[in-house]
N, C-alpha and C positions, 0 to 999 in steps of 0.2 A: 792285566792289572787285575787284582782281586777286589773284594767290595770293601775291606778295611782302606786301601789305599784310595779308593773313590769317596772317603768320607760318608759312607752310607751308615755309620755308627757314630755313636757319640760317646761310646767308651763304656765302663762297667758300672752296673747298679746292683746292690745286693748280691754281688757274686755272678750277675747276668750281663750278657752284652746288650746294650741299649740301642735300638732303632734309632736313626735320625727323626727328627721331628715328620718331616715331610713324608716317612716312609711306614708311620706307624698306624696300624689299621684304623684306629679312629680318626685321624686325620685324613685318611682316603675316603673312608665312609661318610664324614661330613662335605668334603669334597663334590663326592657323586651326588649328594642330596642336594646340595647347593644349584648343582649344574640342572637338576630336574625342576628346581623352583624357577629359574632363571628361564629356562625354556618355556615353563608355564606361564611366564610374565609377557613372553613374547619377544625375547630378547636373544640375540646371536651370541652364543657363548664363546664364539671365535673371535668376536669383535676385540679389535685391540685394548677398549677401554675395560673390559669386563675379564679378558681372558684370565687374568690372575686372580680374579674375584674369589673363585671357589676355595683357593687356598688361603687367601686373606680373611675370609669369614671362617674359617675353619681353625686358623690360629687365634683370630679374635675371641671366638666362642670358648676354645679350650684355655686362653689365657683367662678369660673372665669367669670360668669355672674350676679353676686350680685348687679351688679350696676343698674341693672333693677328698682330694688326695693329701690333705695337709693337717697336722696334728697341732693343736695349742701347745703341748708340752713340749714341743721341740724348739718352740720359739721362748718360752718363759723359764724353762727350768735352770738355764744358766743365767737369768736375769734377774735373782731375786738377790735384794743386797741387805746386808745386817745393817740396823739403825736404831741405835740405842736412844730413849727418851726418858723422862721425867718418870718416876715410878708411880706417880698419880696421873700420867696422862692418859689421854683417851686409848682404848684398845691395848692394853697392855704395854703402856708406856711409850709408845712410837709417837704419838700426837693427834691431830684432828683430821678432818675432812682432807682430802686431794681430789683436784677437779681438773681433768684434762678435757679442752673445750676445742671443737672447729675440726674435728678429723674428718677429712673428705675421702669418700669411697663411693663408690658404684656396685649396682648390684644388678642382675637380670631377672625380671619379673616373670615369675613363675606360671602367670595366667595369660602372657602374651609375649614373653621372650624378648620386650624391650628393656633396653637399660634403664633404670632410674639412679638418680642421684641422691647420696646418702651424707647429711652431716652429723656425724656422731658425736655426743658429749658423754663422758663417763665420770663418775664420782664414786670414789671408794674411801673406806677407812682402814689402812694397815692394821695388822695384829701381829703378834708373835715378836717384834722387834724387828720385822724386815719390810722392806718396801721393793716393790716391782719396778725395773727401769721404764721410765715412762715412753719410750718409744714401743715398748712391747705391746700396749694397750693399743695402738693403732694395727700391729701385727695382727693380734689376736680377734680384731674388729674384722679384718681382711680376710682372714680363714673362712668366717663364713658369710661374709658379704659375696666371697668370689663363689657362689653358688646361687642355683635357682632359687628365688626368696619372695617371701612378702614380709612387710616391715615388722608386723609384731612380731613372728617367730624369729625373725632377725635380732631383735633387740634382748628377746629372751635367752637366745643362744650365746649372745656375747656375754650377757649377765650370768649365766650359769658357768659358763667357760673360764671366766675369771674367777670364780670360787676354787679353783685350782691353786692359785697361791695363798689360800685359805686367811681371807680378810675379814673386818669384822661385818662389813656389808659392802654391797655394790648397786650403784643406780646407774640406768642406762637411758639417754634421751636420743631419740634420732628424729632428724627432720628430713623426710623423704619428698622429692619430687618427681611424679611420673610424667613424661611426654605424653601429648594427645592435643594437638592443635592448641597449645598453650601447655599449662601445666597442671595436675592435681597434686596440692601439698597434703602432708599429713604429718601430724607427730605423734610418736608411740613412746610409751616408757615401760621400764622394767625394773623390779629392785628386788633384792633379797638380803636376807642377816638382817641387819640393823636398818635397813632401806626397805624392809618388807611391806611397812605401813607407809602409805603415801601422803599421809597428814603429819606424818613425825616431825620433829624439830629438824633431823638431818635433812630431809627432803626439802624442806624451806628453805634451808641454808644453801643446800645445792642448785634449787632452782633460781634463788638470789643471786648468786653468782654466775648463772647462765644470764640472766636478765640484765646484770651489771654491763654484760658485753654485747648488749642489743638483741639477744637471742629472743625471738617471740613464739611460743608453743602456741601451735594453732591446733582447735579441737571441731573444727566445724566439719570435718570430713571423717565419717567412720571407716573402720578398715574395710567392712563388707563393701562400701563405695570405693575402695581405693583404685584398683585397676578399672579405668574407663570401658576396656572392652569386655568385661564382665558385665557391666551396667549396660551397655547399648543393647538394643534389638538384636537377637541372634537368629532371625527368621531367615535370613539367606546362608546359613552356616550348610545346607545340605548343596549349595551351588559350587563348593569348592572342590576342584578336582581331586579324586581319590587318589592319585599317584603322587602328587605334591603333598597331600597329608601324610603319606606312608614315608615320603622323604623327611618331613619334619619330626616324624616318630623316630626314625633311624637317627637323626641328628640328636634327640633326646637319649638315646641308647649310647651313642658314641660319647656323650658328657657324663654318663656313669648314673643316667637317673633311670627310674621306672616310669616309663609312659602310661601304666596303668593305674599310678598312684592318683586318687580322686582329683587331686589339686591340677594335676597335668593332663585328665582325660580330654578335656576341651581347648587346651592349649594349642595345639597344631592349627585348629581350624581359625580361631582368634588371630594367631600370629599371621596367618594366610589372607585374612579379611584384610588385615592392614597393609599386607604386601601389594594385594592385588590393588590398592588405589593407585599405585604406582607403575601400573601395568603400561606396556608399550603399545599405544594407539595412534592410529593416523588420525589428522583432525583438520579439515580446512576451514580457516578463518578468513571470511571475506572482509577485507578491510578496503575503503574508499580512500583513495589518494587525496590528501588535504593540498589543494592547489591556492598556495597564497600567495599575494601580491607583495614582492620584496619591498620593504618599505626601510625609511631610514630609522624610523622609531619602532625600534622591536624589543619586549621587554622579556626579561626572565621569568617564566613561569615554572611550575613545578608541581608533582604529585609526590606526597612526602609518606613514609612508614605504610607500604602497602606489605601487608603480612604474607608471608609464604611458608609452605613446608615442603620438603624435599627428601631424597632418597640419596644418599652417597653410594656412585655404582662400584666402587672400589670395597666397599665394607658391609654393604647393606644395611646400613645405620643411618638414622635421620639425621637431617641437618635442618635448621629452620632461623627465621630472622625477619628481617624488613627491607624493602627495594625501596630506592630513593629515585625519582627521574626529573631530570630538567631539560627545557626546551627553550626556544625561543618563539614568540607569535606577538600578533598586533594588539592593538586596545580593544580588539573586538572579542568575542567568544573564543572560549577554548576549542583548538582543533581535536582533540580528543577528550573524552569524558571520564572521570575517575572510573565508572564501572567497567568499561572496556579495557583500560589499563590494568586494573585488578584481574580482569578475566585472562589476559596475558601471562601475567606474572603467574596465575593458579596453574595455567596449562604448561608452561615450561618448568614450573616446580615441581608439580605432581608427576614424575616418572624417575628413572635412576638417571643421576646427574652427577656433574662436578660443576661447583659455583661459578668458575671461571666461564665455563660455556653457558650457564644459563645465564648468567649478567649478559655476555655478548649476544645470545639469541633475543633476548627482551629488547635490547637497543636495535637490532637488525630489523625486528618485526616492527617496531615503532617508529623508526626513522623515515619512512615515505609519509607518515601521517603528519609530520612536523617539520617538513621541508628538509629533511636530513639533518638538522642540527640536533645532536640528543647526547646526553650524559647520564648513565646508568649507575648507581651504586648499590651494592647488596651486601649487606652486613649480616652475617649468621655464626650461629654456635654450632658447631659439630660434634654431636654423640661420639663418633671416632676418635676425637680428641681425647674425651675423659674416659673411654670404655677400653681402651688398649694400652699398651705398656706405658705410655710417656704420661698419661692420666693429668693433664694440663686443664684444672678444673677451672673454669671463668674466662677461658681463653675465647678470643672471638676473630673472625676472619673478614676483612672487606675487600671485594673486589670492585673495579671498576671499568666500564666501557665507553668509549667515546667516539662520536661521528660527525663529519661535518666540522663546522667552526669551533666546537669544544676541543678538537683534536689540534687545535693551533693557537686559540686564543686562552692563555694561560690567565688572564684575570677573570675571564669568564667562568671556568674550571674553578678559579680560587672562590668567586662569589659565591657559586652554588654548594661548594664543600664547607664553605663557613654558614650557609643556611641551615645544613643539616644539624650542624651543633645547637642551633636554637630551636630546634622541634623536640 
């Protein structure tokens, strides 16, 4: 059986046979680099949960940077439509301002390689009695979002690219959120043509239409402070393994970037400093069993909204959220202090994980401390849900683990779950 029969080729592209994705040199190079990183984190690359991680990471990174191989004109040249208007209308008889709001995108931060969320708003004034199909604005934004980026340059590139359709003017507002034990939020703007002056009437009109829909522009963070990994003290950069650094450099090259570009020189070490926080380490937590006397009167007690950060072991992308814990105890002092619970949550969070396993591990660790009756609920947002093909912005995942009385007592489970809604 030859290679074509084995589906090692995807077909013809520009007169050449195109290799299947998994056989392309860039994909193979990224997979090998990811294996080096996983080993550096102390992981077994043959472990069932992460066996396919190198391929998944390669696929996510290449999808997330596909903009390098895309051209704006390929999306917009067939989507310009004639639209006649009043002879004395604005910008050559077409009319006034057109605003496209709430275009959700994500991009990879060029300083640390973490994905960041982008909510894009575009305003433009058509000219020459022609308008651009509305869906193409998101397409144009995506061409530049799917590259290693920083917010201000992203806004300027989107703005500049839309001048290909020769409007009277273009305005772009980006609301960006960078993950880092919470979020760093930044608003950036760019304007050209009739929007070049941000104090103009058109800009005021554009911003008014954004505020009308509840869009709040934040100016309390500067572009220089955008990536928290740039701001952080870099005194331990030299501690990063050189082989792992070379692996990240290889990834940058495979994505079509120049690792020697000044904005990317320190990116490998910043990325690895973040990854090392999830290093696989052995830790013995000495917990004393809580020997409580079984009493008829036992009240439901809880610890709510314990924040955590973790790393999806399938895609090496962060997920984050809160953990809620419920258990029964008597009228005396609580058998476990919140500080201990937080430590356990952080321990199981800061490693390569899946949410289901993390929830179960927390329950199993705390169970002996509360006489075996425990319920743990973890609520999380997964970066891999927005930075891969499905791009489900705003989605979240809840997982539940129950032991002891909570596994059979529906009313107890219901009472605890209802209490979460009130927090």
